[in-house]
N, C-alpha and C positions, 0 to 999 in steps of 0.2 A: 839500328842504332840512330839516335837522334842527332841532328845537326845542331850547331850553336843557336841558329834562329829558332828551331823548334823547342829548344830548352827554355828560351825566353818567353815564347808564346804560352799562355795559360792553357790548362786542359779545357776550360770552358770560358770563352771571353764574353764581354758584355753584350755584344751584338747577338751571340747565340742565346744568351739568357733572354733578351728581348724577343727573339724568334720563338723561343719556348713559351714565353708569356702570351704571345699572340695566338699560338696554337691552342693554349689552354682556354683563352677567352673565346675563341672561335668554337671549340668543341663543347664548351659549357655555356654558351650564350643563352640557351633555353632556361638555365637556372638563374640567370641574372635579371630576368624580367618577370612580371606577373607576381602572383602570390607564392611565397615560399617561406619556410620557417626561418626565423632569425638564427644567425650563427652564434650569437652570444647569449649567455644567461647572466643574471646578476647586474649590478650597476657599478660603473667606474672601474678603478684599478685597486688592487691590493698591494700595499707596501710590504716588500719582502726583506729589505735590509740594504746595507751598503756593501760595495765591493770596489776593487780597483778598476779604473777605466780600461777598456779594451777597444781595439780597432773596430769600427762599425757602430760604436755607441753614439747616441745623439748628444750634442753639447748641452742641450736643454736639460739633460738628466744629471749633469754634474752638480754635486753638492759642494758649492764653493766654500762655505764655512768649514766643512770637514776637510776639504782639500788643503786649506791654509794650515791646518794642524800638522800636515805631512809636508809642508813647504812645496805643495803642488807636485811632489814626486813620490808616488804617482798621484794622478787626479783620482778623486773618489766620486762614484756615481750612485744615485739612488736607484734601486732595482724594484720594479713593480711587476705584478702579474695581472694580466687582464683575464677575467673569467671567460673561458670559451668552452665549447662543447667537446673539443678534442685536442689532443696533442699528437704531433708526428715526430718520432725519433728514428732517423735513418741510421742503420748500422752498416757501415761500409768497409769493405776489404781494402786495407792500405798496405798489404804485404809487398815485399820487393818484387814478387813475380808479376804484379799488376803493372809494373813499369815496362814490361816487355810487350812487344807487338811487332807488326810488319807494316810496310807501306806508310810509315809515318803515323800510324794509329796505334795507340797503346790500350791495353785493357783498362788502365786507370782512367783514360779519357772517357771511355764508355761508362764507367762507374760514376765519374764526376757529372756527366750529362744526366744520368739517372737521378743523382742527388739534386741537380738543378730542376729537373722536371717535377720531382716529388715536392721539393721545396716551394716552387712557384705554385703548385696546386694547393699547398698549405696556405700560401699568401692569398689565393683566391677565396678560400674558405675562412680566412682570418684566423687560422689555427697557429698554435705554438709550433715552432720547428726547431729541432735540435739534432745533434749528430754524435754518434759513437763510432770510433774507428778501431780496427783490430789488425794485428799482423798475423804471421804464420802461427797456427796453433791457438789462436784467440788469446795470445799473451799481449802484455803491454797495451791493454785497452785504455783509450782516452776519450774524453767526451767534451761536448760543448752544450751548455744548458739551452733549453728551448726558449725562443722569443718569437714575437710576431713581426712580420714585415720582410720586404724584399732585401733590405740591407742585411738582415740576418742570414738569408740564403747565400748572399755573396760572401758574408763572413764565414759561413760553413764551408763553402767551396775553397776559399783561401786557406782555411784551417786544414782541410783535407789534403790539398796539394802541397802546401808548405810545411805541414806538420807543426803548426805553431798555434798558440792561443788555446790549446786543449788542456783540460785538467786530467790528471791521472785518475783512472777508475779503479777503486779498490776491489781486489779479487775476493769473491765470496766462495762458498763451498762448491758452487757449480756455476756453469755459464749462465743458466737461466736466472739464478739468483743475482749474479753480478750485473746483468742487464737490468733486471727488475729494480735493483737497489737505486738506480739512477733516476727512475721515473716516479713522480709523486702522484700521478693520476693515470687512469686507463688510457693507453696510447695506441696509435697505429704504428706498427713497427716493421717497416720494410728492411729486409736483410739483403744487401747488395754485394754479390760476389760471383766469381766463375765457379766456385766450390770445387776447384781442382786441388783438394787437399785430402790426404789419406783417411782421416777420421771423420769424413762428412756425415756418416750415419749417426755417430754420437752427437755431432753438432745439431743435426736435424731433430734428434730425440730431445735434446735440451730445449730447442726452439719450440717444439711441440708442447713441452711443459709450460713454457712462457706464454704460449697461445691460450692456455686455460684462463689467463687473467687479462692479457692484452691481445690486440688484433695483429697477429704476426703473419707475414707472407714473404716469400722469397722472390727476389729480382735476380734471375739467373742470366748472367752475361755470357752469351755464346762466344767463347773465346777460340773456337776452332780456327778462325782466321789468323790468329797469332802463330799457328803451327803450319800454315800453308807456305812452306819454304820453297825457294827455287830448286830446280833439279841440280843434283851434284854428281860429279864424275867419280869422286873418291868412293871406295868400297866401304870405308869406315870413317865415322865422324866422332870427334871428341865433343861431348856436351858438358855444360857446367850449370849446376843448380844454384841460382842466386840466393836461395834461402838456406839450404843446408851447407853451402860452400863445398860441395863434393862434385867430382867430375867422373864421367864414365864414357866408354866408347860404345856407339850403337851403329848398326849397319845402315847402309843407304836405303834398304827396303823399309826398315823401321822408321827412318826419317820421313819417308813418303807416306807412312801410315799414321803419323802423329796427329794430324788434323782430325781424321776419322775416329781415332781412338779417344781424342778429347771429347768429341761430340757423343760418342757412345757412353763415356763416363758421365756426361751431363744428362743423358737420357736416364741413366740409373739414379742420378740425384733427383730428377723430376719425379720418377716413379716412387722413390723412397719418401719424398716430401708428400706426395699424394696419399701414400699409405699412412702417413702421420697426420693427415687432415690439415695439411698446409697448402695453400694456393701458391702457384708459381707463375710469375710473368717472365717469359723468356724473351730476351732482347737480342736482335740480330745486329748487323752492321749498319742498316739503313737508319740514319738518325731521325728523319722526319716520321717514319712509321713507328719507330720506338717511342717517340714523344707522344704520338697519338694513342698508341696502345696503352702506354703507362698512364696517361692522363685519364682515359676513359675508365681504366681499371680503378684508379684512385677515386674518381668521381663516384662510381657505383659503390665502392667500398665505404666512402665517406658519407654519402647521402643516406645510405640505409641505416646509418647510426643516428641521424638527426630527426 
């Protein structure tokens, strides 16, 4: 359970984002010097249209004449797209179970840090970065369109944590079509979750279909730590599922086996993904090692496309 101070503290703060940025620059410094292919194609920016102002938008993008027509409530901004070689759309698990954890660390915090690492890698390559969130059963999917820059990464992190500033994603006939409908160009699509949901095989099958057009891979959060509970003296324990709102009694022995069973489940997820030709990056509790492993994977994945 979180304390009041922990509730105020963001999942990923600015100092952690700067730390991730330094790791990325250090690991990829060989790509920042010497001859390498330009990250941009085309010239200038393409005007896409007008929309309401959102947190994180630059004031220089405000269309003041159009804003006056709405009496500055809300402000209106001009939206441009800069041609780039790639777009990155992170698909992140925001279900209620991700809020759980132990030792003051939640699964959501690990997911948010993965979003930050992937986002800052996109900043390094000057790629568009956007976000799609989903809850239990991949229902109520919401999204934030891709843009370039560090401010966009912070905006996505805030949107993930606070569940605000996201637009509803219209459900199509399948999960793969729903996600694909949001993307205007071929994109790098990391799907970030612990995948501890009963129909993960169907989800992986859908992601495999999406992988035929986009570059999809799984970021598997090893959430076994969240089930490493202290020893209990009681023979039976009442548990409560925050997503299904159901409770059940389990034995003390079952409680002691929860962490191992979660890891076995995730091993099955990894094998299923491999069988579907989807790469998996499995992240442990070590934040620095996670950032390095994910950064190097993204770099290799990204650079082979350019």
